[in-house]
N, C-alpha and C positions, 0 to 999 in steps of 0.2 A: 588589445583586448577584443574579447569576442562579446558582442552585446546581445543581451538576451531580453524579450519581451515578454510581459505576462498579463495574460488574460485572466480576469478574476481575482485580481490583485486584491481586493477589499475581503476576500473571504478568510476563513482560517487557514486553509492550505496555501493560499497565495501569500498571505502573510508570513508564515513561516517559509516558504520559499524565498521571499525577500530577505528574512533573517540570515538563511543560509548564503544566499548570494553575496551579502555583505562581507563575509570572510573567503569568498572565493579568491584563489590568485590570479585566475585568467578570464573570469567572467565578468562584467558589470551590466548594471542593469540600463535597459532603455525605456521603450513605450511602456507604461502601466495602466491598463485598462481596466476598468470597474464598473461598467453598467450604471447601476441606479447610485453609485456616489462618485460618478464623473463628476469633476469640477472643483472636488474637494482635494486637499493635500493628504499624503500618506500618513503623515503625523496625526490629522484629524481621526484617522479610521484605526492606524494601530501606533497608538503612542509609546509603544517600546521600541520602535525603529526609530531612532535619533539620528542614524545616519542617513536616512532618505527623508526626515520629516518634511522639508519643504518641498518633495516633488509633487508636481501634479497627478492626479487619476484622471485619465481621459475617457471618451466615449471608444467604447468596444468596437473596432471595423479592422476589416484585413488590411486596408490602407495604411493605417498607424501601425500594426503589427509586423509589417513587411520589410519595414526599414530596419530592422535587427537581423542578427545572424541566427537566431535560434527563437523558437517561440514555445512558451508553457501555457496550456490551457488548463486554467483550472474553474474551469465552468461546470453547473448544475449538469447531470445526466440529461444525455438529449440535445444539449447545446452546441458541443464541439464541433459536430460534423458539418454544418453548414458554414462556419465559420473557416473550418481547414479547408474546405473545397474552394475558398476564394483565395487562399494563399499559393504563392508560387509553388509549381511542381518541384519536387526535391527538396524545398526547403526542411531543414529539421525543426520537426514539433515532437513535444513530450504531452500528451493528453492526460490529463490528471482525472478525468472522468470515465465513465463507463462505455462511451460510445462505440470504441474499436475493440474490447476486450474478447468478446465471443466469438467464436468461429461458427456457432450455429444459430443462423438466423431465426428458426422456430424458438431457441430459448431466449434470444432477445425479445420476439414477440410475446412471449409468455409472461415473462419477469419485468419487462419494460414498458412494451406498447409501442406501437408504431413501427416504420421501415427500420429495416436494418442496414447500418451506415455502410457495413464492410468490418475488415478485421485486420488490425496493425500487428506489428509485431509485440509481443507480451513481453513487457519489461520486468521480468523478476531474475536479476542476473544469475542469482545461486540456484535457480530452480533446476533440479535433474528431470532431464527429458527421455531419457533412454537411449539417446544418441549423443549426450554430453549435456554441458550445460546451456542454459539459456542465453547466457552472457556472449556467446560466441556469434549468437545471430542478430543479438542487439548490436553489436558492432558492425555488422555488415546493413543497418537499416538507417533510414531517417525519420520513419515515423513509428512513435512507440506508444503503445497502449499501456500506461502506468497502472499496475493491479489495484485492486481494492484493497482496503485495511484489513480487515477481517480476513480475504482470500492470501495475503502475504504472510499473516501468522500461521494460519492452518497449512498453508502449502510447504514452508519450511519446516514447520513440526513434522509432517507427516510423509512428505515425498521419499525422504530416504528409507523410510520404514516399509513403504508399499515398494519400493525399487528392490529392496532386499528380500522381498517375498515374505516379510516375518509376520505380516498382518493381512486379514481377509479384505477385500475392497466393499466394505459395508461400513461405513464411517460415520462417527456420532460425534458431532461438536457442540460445546457449549462456551459460548465466549462474552465477555463482559467488555463493554467499550465505554470510553469517557465521552460527555456529552459533546464535545468538539468533533465527534464522528458525523453528528447529525446537522452539521454546518450552521452558518451563522443566522438564518432566518428564524426571526422569531416564532416561537410556537408555545402553546400552552404547555404541553409535557416537557419542555425544557425550561420553565420556569424554575428558579432556585427552590420556591417553596415547594415544588412538584417533587424535586430531584435529591434536596439535601436530605441525608438519614435515611434514603430509601433505596431499594434496587427494584427493576421491574423487567419483565419480559415483554418482547414484541416480536410481531409478526412470527409467530410461532408455528410450527406445521409447515413448514417447507415455503413460506410464503416471501421468504427474505431475497432481494434480488442477488446477493453474491452467492447465493447457492450453487447455480450453475457454474459459476467462474471458478469455484474452490472445485467443483466435481472436472470441471476440464483440466485444471492444472494436476490434480492427482492421479488423473485417467493417463497423463502424459508420463507421469514416473512409474505408475504401476505396470504399463503396458496391456491395461485391461480395463473394461469402464468400471468406473467408482461410481457408487450411490452413496449420498450423504444427506444425514439429518442433522439440521442446523437449528440450536436455540440461542438467538443473541439477547442479551441483557445489557440495560442501561444501567451503569455504575456512576455513584455520586462524585465523580471527579472531572476535572477539565479535559484530561488527555489522557490516552494510554488503553492498550488491549492487553486482555489475560485470555487465552484461548485454551481450553482444555481437549483434546483430541483423542478419541479411541476407537479401536477395531478389535475384533474377535481375533485371537492371537493364532498364529500358525504353528505346526510343530518346530522346534528349536528356537522359540520366541521368548528366551532368558532376557532378563534385564539386561546382563552382560552383552550379548548380541544385540539387543537394541541399542545400546548406549553405544557400541562400536559402530554400527551402522550410520548413526548421528555423527559421532567424531571422524570418522572416516569421510563423511560427506563433505565435513565444513572444517576441516583440519586447515585449510589455506584461505579460508574466507575471512576477509577484514571484520565483517559486522555480525557474524553469526558466531555466539558461544555457547557451548556446551557445558552448563554448570557442573560443577563438582558434586560428587554422590551426596545426597542429603540436603542440598541447597536448591530451593525452589524459585522460579523466576516472581519477579514482582514487578509492577509498573513503574515503582518510584526508581527504579534502578537503571531503565532505560529512557525516561524523560528527556526530551529533549535531544536525543540521540539518534543516529540510524542505526541502532544496534537491535539485535535479537537473542534474547534469553532462552535458552531450551533446558529441560529436565524431561527425564522419562521413568516409567515404573510399567512392571508387568502385576497386573491384578489376577494372580494365580487363582483365588476363589472365582473369579467371575470369567477368568479365560480370556482376560482383554489386555492388549496393548496401550498404555497410557502416554502421551506427549504432552507437556504443558508449554507454551509459549509467550512470553510478553514482549510488547512492540509498544512505540511511541506511536500512535494512529496517525499523527501529523508528520512525524517523522519518517521512518522505514514505510510506515502505513501510506504515505502521501508525499510530502515536499521533499523529504530526503532522499527517498527512491527515485523521484522524477529526477534530481538533481544527480544521483548516482548513474542513470540511463544518459543524461545529458553527456556527463564526461564520458561515457562510453561510446556515444556515436559521433562526438566531437575530435576522438583520439587522445583525451586527456588522462590524467592519472585519475582512476576511478575513485578514490577516496577523497579528492581535492574538495574542500571547501565542507567535509564532513568528520563526524567524529563517533566512534562507539562508546564515548564515555557520556554517561548519563548526567543529568544535575539531580544532587540530592543534599538536603532533605528538600 
């Protein structure tokens, strides 16, 4: 068996990763590090993980993690780089944080602040890059920067449209996320009394840190610079993302053509599904899965191409995608331990 270590095992993404690893046929868990929750058991932090309930959470250190065959870093943004630098060179690492996602150091400084740690292979297997799929680059790598949740939904929704030349590279995104997307740290904004029965916008006007990552992915697909306006929304649900992505239509951008671009792009992808005409994505259909559901339309009145995507922000948006990437770099079946079937109701 391959032994996996998880740093940040007490967080939502770390817990979801443990849930998925529990069903993996070739990977078992090793050291589980948890910072401030060190000394507690997994069961005390994640009562749903009965299989691992008695395992201890340990202090986060390179020495503890290095005893494994692969390391998952599910840490807050800005904390992965220092720890990764202490791990053996060539050791497979999948970083669920943002530290190594951006190629542009200036974009990192503008949106995250501090020094840019560098750039690892971007871990979105299905992404069209103009020279093929990102999957092939991932297979040849050992250090993977797992994409953010919003960027995953947006890139998979609109990369085929831009690659086919059906829309202008002037993209508008309005996307709603469940509260787990903000992490487990307590916050007044995430209190049940604040969230229940209400939706709210936040970081409006280009201030969201995922903006340059989305532009980076879509630029690869379009083969030309993409400018993106992003309005994120907080939705009263624990998990899930529903993203509406649109851009000015170019000549030939009929609904038939847009649908064909999506279907052709994802015909052989196990986790991406273009829904039948008239059926729209909903977060409840992808909960607990590594699936992406897509639907498209052409707004002839406004002259815009519209694609809607639904993912589980903790699944394909975080832990599921991390495991998919791990399977690729370890030479395992890409879908091992993962499912495209959601949990409903």
